[in-house]
N, C-alpha and C positions, 0 to 999 in steps of 0.2 A: 513449573510443570506439575501436573496432577500426580500426586503420589500413587494413585490407583492405576495409573497408566503404565502397565507393565509391558515388557517386550511382546508377549503374546497378543495383548490388546492392540499394541501399535501395529503389528503385522496384520492383524485382522482388519484394522481400519484401513491400512494401505491396500488390502485385497479388494476393497470396494471400488478402487479407482485404477489399480494397476494389476494386470494379469501376469502371473508367473514371477520370475526373478526372485525366488524365495531366499537365495543366499544374500542378495543385496538388501532385501528387506530386513532380514535377521541382523546383518551387520549394522545397518543404520539404527535399528531399534535398540540394539545393545549399546551403541554409542550414545543415544539419547538418554537411555536409562542410567548409564554411568554418570551422567551429569547430576541426576537426582541423588544417586548414591554418594557422589562426591560432597554434596552439600550436607550430608548426614554425618560425615566423619568429623573427628575433632579438628578444630581450626589449625592446629600446628601441623597436621598432615594434609590438610585440604589444598594448600598451595603447591604441594609436590605432585599432585595427581594431574597429569596432563590429559587433554582430550585425545580420543582415538581417531586421528584423522584417516580418511578413507580415500583410496584411489579406485574409481569405478572404471572398468575396462569393458567396452562392448560397442557394437555398431550403433549407428544413429537410429533413433526411433524405437528403442527398446525400453525406454522408461527411466533413464538415468536422472535426468533433470526432474521428471515428474515425482520420483520417489523423494528427492530432497525437498521439493516445494511442498508436497503434501505433508511431510513430516513437520516442516516449519509451521504450516497452518494448523496441524493437529495439536502442537505444543505451544502455539502462539509465540514462537521464537522469532526474533529479528532475522530476516533472510535477504540475501542478495545473490544474484547470479551475474557473473561477469565472464567475458570471453578473454582467454589468455592472450589472444592475438592483438588485443587493443593496446597492450602495454609495451613499452620499450624501456631499455636500461636508463637509469638516471643520467641526465645530461644530453639526451637525444630527444628529438621531436616525438611526442607521444604522451600518453597518460602515465603518470607516476603510479606505482603499485599501491602507495599509501592512500590514494584516492578511493580504493576499495573500502577501506575502513571508514573514511569520511562519508562516502555515499551510503553505507549501511547505517551510520549514525543519523544521517539526514532523514532517511526513510523511517527509522525508529522514532525520531522526534515527531515526525508528522503523525504517525500512528498514535503515539502516546498523547499528543496534544489533542488530536481528534477525540480520543476517549475522554479526556478531561473536559473538553468543551461540551461533549454530550452529557456529562454528569452534571454540569452547572447550567445547561441550557434553559431549564424551567425557571430557575432563579433569575438568570440574566434577563429573560423575557419579562418577568414580573417587575424587575427594577426599571427596565426600559419603559414599560407601560406606565409605571408610577411617575417617571420623569415627564412623559408626554402629557399625562393628566395634570401635573403641576404646571406645565407650560400653558395648557388650555385654561386652567383656572386663573393664572396670572393675566392672560389675554382678556378674559371676561371681567376681571376685577375692575370696578370703576375707579376713577381718580380719587385720591384721598381728599375727603371734605376738609374744609378749614377747621382747625382745632377749636374746641369750645372756648378755650381760654382767649383765643384771638377774637372770637365773636363778642365775648363778654367784655373784652378790653375796651371796646367802643361804647359800652353802656355805663352810665354814671352809677357809682355806688355798687351795691351788691351785698346781700345778707349771707350769713353763714348757712342758714337753712336752705336758701335757694342753691348754693354751691353743693351741699350734700345731696339735694334732690337731683341736681344735674349729674353728679357722679354716679348715683344709683341708676339713673336713666341710661347713662353711657354704658355701665356694666351690663344692663339688660340688653342693650343693643348689640354689644359685643357677643354675648352668648347666642342671641338670635342669629347673628351673622355667621358665627362658627357652626351652628347647626345647619344653616342653609348651605354653607360651603361643604360640609361633610356630605350632605345629601346630593349636592351637585357633583362632588367627587365620585361618589358611588354610581351616580347616573352616567357620568362620562366613562367610568371604567367598564360598566356593562356595555355601553355602545362601542367602546374600543375593542373589547373582547369579541363582540359580535361583528366586527369589521364594518361597522356603519360609519366610521369616521375616516376611512382610508383615503378618501379624496380631499379631505379638509387640509388646507394649507396652514402651516405653523412655522415659526422661526425657532430654531434650536441652536445651541452652542455645541460645536463638535470639535474634536481634537484631530489635528493633522500632524502625523509624525514625519520626520525627515526621511527622505529616500535619496540615495545617491543618484545623480543625474546620468552618470556614465559608469561603465565598468572600468575600474582602475587598472587591474591586471588580469590577464588571462593566459592560459597555456600551462604547460607542465611545470610544476614547482612554484607557481606564482599565485595559486588560488588562496593560500593562507595569507599572503601579504595583502591581497585585495580585500579579503574579509576583514582583516584587522583595521585597515584604513577606513573601510565603510563603517565599521562599529565605532571607530574613533570620531568620525565626522558626525554620526548620528548622536553621540553624547554631547558634542559641542553644540548641536542645534536641537534643544529639547522640543517636545511636541508643543505646537502653538494652537490656540483656540480661535475659532472663527464662528461667526453667526451666519447660518444659512437658512434660507427659506425653502421648504420642501413639503411634500405631502406627508400625511401621518404614516402611510404605509412605508415610505422610504425612511422616515425618521425612526420607525420601529426597528428596521433592519440595521441602521447605523448605530443607534443607541444600544441595541442588543449586542453588537460586536464590541462596543466600548465596555459594556458591563462584563462581557465574557473575558476580555483581556484583564479586567481588574480582579475577577474572581479566580482566574487560573494563574497559579504561581509559575511563571516561565522558568525561573531558575531551578525550581523543583522538577519541572518537566525535563530539563537538560540533565540534571543529576541522575534522575531515574532512568532516562534513556541510555546514558553512558553505562550505568550498572547493568541494564538489560543486555546491551551489546557485549559487554565484557563477560557476562556469566552465561548467556543463552544464545549469543549470535551464531549464525550459520552462514558461511561463505562457500558458494558453489562456484568453482573455477572450471569452466568448460573449455574444451579444445586444447587441453594441455599437450596432446600429441603433436600439435602444430608448432610447439616451441621446443620439440625434442628432435634430436638427430645428430649424427656424427659429422657435423659440418664445421665445427668451431676450428679444429686444427687445420682443416684444408683451406678455409676461406677467411681466417682471421676472426676478430671479435664479432660475435653474433648478437647485436644489441636487442633484437626482438626475439631471440631464442634463449640461449644460455644466459644472456644478460638479464632477462626477465626472471629466469629461475633463480639466479643469485639474489636479485632484489626481493624476491618473495620469501627467501629463506628466513630472514629475521622476523618477518611478520607472522609466518606460520609457527615458528618456534616460540615466539613471544617477545614483543617489543612494545614501546610506547609511541603512539602516533599522536601528533599535535593536531587538534581541530579547533575551530572557532568557539566550540562549546566547552573545551577542556581536554585533558589528556585521556587517551583511551589505551588501555593495555590489552594486548591480543593473546595473552597467555592461554586463555581458556575458551577462545573462540573455536568452534568446530569448523575445520576446513575439509571440504569434499572436492576432490579433483576428479575430472572425468575426461575420457577421450576414446575415440574409436580405435586408434593405434593400428590403422591399416597399412600405412607407409612407414611407420616407426614402431618401436617396441618400448615398453616401460623401461627396459634397461638402457635405452638411449638417453633418458633423463640423467642429469648430473647426479652423482652418488649422494650428495648432500640433500638434494631435492627428494630423491627416492626415500631417504631415511626419514623425512618428515611425514611420510604417509605409510606407516607400518602395516596398515590393513589394506589388502588388495582383494577386490571382488570382481570376478568376471561374469558379465551378464551374457545370457545366451541369445542367439538370434531367434526371432519369432518364427515358429512353425505355422502351418496352415491352421491347425486347431487353435493355436493361440490367437490368431487373427479373428477367427470365428468367435472366440470368447470376448475379445475386445469389442466387437460390434454390438454385443447385447448385454454383457454382464456388469460392467462398471456403471456407477451412478451417472457418469457423464458420457455414456456410450453414444456413438455417432447416430445410431438408429433413433435413440431418444431425442437427440438434438434436432435432427431433420424432421421428425414427427411433430415436435413442438413448433418449429419454425413454420411449417406448412399449415399447422392447425390455426395459426393466426389468419390464414386466408380461407378458413372453412374447408380445408382439404384434409381428409383423413388418410394417413399413410400407414399401411400395415406391412411389416416384414415377415414373410413366412420363413420357416426353418430352412427350406431348400434354397430360398433366395439369399439368406445370410450366408449359407455355405458356398453358394456360387460367388458372392461378392468376395469372400475370403479367399476362394480358390484363384480368382483373377488377380487379386492383390499379391498373393504369394507367387504366382507365375511371373508377374511383372518384376517383383523383387529378385527372383532367381535369374531372369534373363537380362535385366537392366541393373541399374545401381540399386543396392539393397538399402532402402530408406526406412525399413521397419514399418511401424504402425502408421507412419505419415502417409504411406501409399493408400491407405484406406480413405483418406480425405479426397484424393484425386479420383479414385474409383467411384466413390459415392456421389461426388459432384457430377461426374460424367453420366451416371445412371439416372440421376434425378434432374438433369439439366432441363429437359423439356417441360417437366412438371413445374419446376421452379419458375421458368420463364413465362409460362402461360397458366399461372395458377388460377386465374379468374375463370378459365374454361373448365376447371375441375372442381369448382365450388360445389359443395354438397355431395361430392362423390367420395368413394373409398378407392384409393389406388393401392393395389396389392403388389408388393415387390417380391415376386417369386423367381424361380430359376429361368423360366421362359422370358420374363420381363428383362432380367439382367443380361441374358444372352442376346436379346434383341437390341439392347442399347450398346453392348460392348463388342458383340461378335464373338466368334469362337477363337480365343487367343491361342488355343492349341495349334490351329492351322495357320493363324496369322502371325508371322514372325516379326512384323513391323509394329512392335508394341508402342512406339512413340506416337502412333496415330491416335491412341486411346488414353495413354497415361504418360506422365512425365518421366 
């Protein structure tokens, strides 16, 4: 994490994408900054400082997931979002909660490896092109001529002077041949770089690694066994080499991959990824309100509710998860739980689970002014997105101030009278308003379409008079 990235700067960066929710932004910014502060304290105290896990409470569409995702992007932290309803208690059909950490590590390894590959890409291409040039030189090299000694063996006699002269002549020929080969090599390399030899066919030796023909195990609790057996079989069958005939373009791609694998230390990638997950990982658990409720005593064991909460306890508090790449400790992973809590309350969570999330932040429902800001202020605002999309069809779309206010007004009314889905309602309203323009964009090429109050009302109708909102919005 950048040491200059203080809580105020973090909140300011989040403001460019998320409107309102100042309390949630401040709480998340402090939690992220505390990570940096923890790394500055003496090592003997560092292990005792636990992350400030956060429980976000608020209706759907107000920015809970977006805040966590943008924070992870801002700090380049490993991030994963999971749905609490996908997991069940250990021993029942469903995903094991430890798969959260495994999936997070898999994503981190992919990102770290992609970065390492990008770092060595230039050198790998140079090595691949050098191998291609060497193969072209070998193909052009004539068959070795009979040795001078064999030629002279059939001649009677032979003086020392003639042997010395022959040796000098052979040395001169070798120097000349070496110069010609260097010149030929430079010429081929220039042509190869200019892509003039891409269609030329050559034979190269490539490595083929072992791949398991079938998945050995699948399902809850068996992923680790399948990975271990797959790794074991791959070690029994080392990579084999085969000679293949292909074009230079294909050979460049294959050889570049081989050289990249040689340049990138995979074990170092695994170790660095595990360290990143342990120190900077962020796990966002959504829909935790769906696994809460006073149903356990009345209906017996709730394997997808309280059972999941019990299984999550050791991971959130700190435990060791076994993966195919090594052991991952979860002591300092930041866990962010979120839920709407419309049919349940945070107090319906089991007490131990509540204790793992000491910080609770309530996000506010979006007002009409908030929806108006969301349409224009964020960097990824919907008005900017639709303008960019239709600009590819040479259609210019302009949103007037009264048009934006009317869009926000209709979205707010729909949320009030129907299910409140927050800012997601804006997608439905915008799609309805611009449906005709998007469908027949070729008819509007070279024109400027102004989205003002009259345009919006003509497309949506007066929702104040029309109580059947489902005709227009979901």
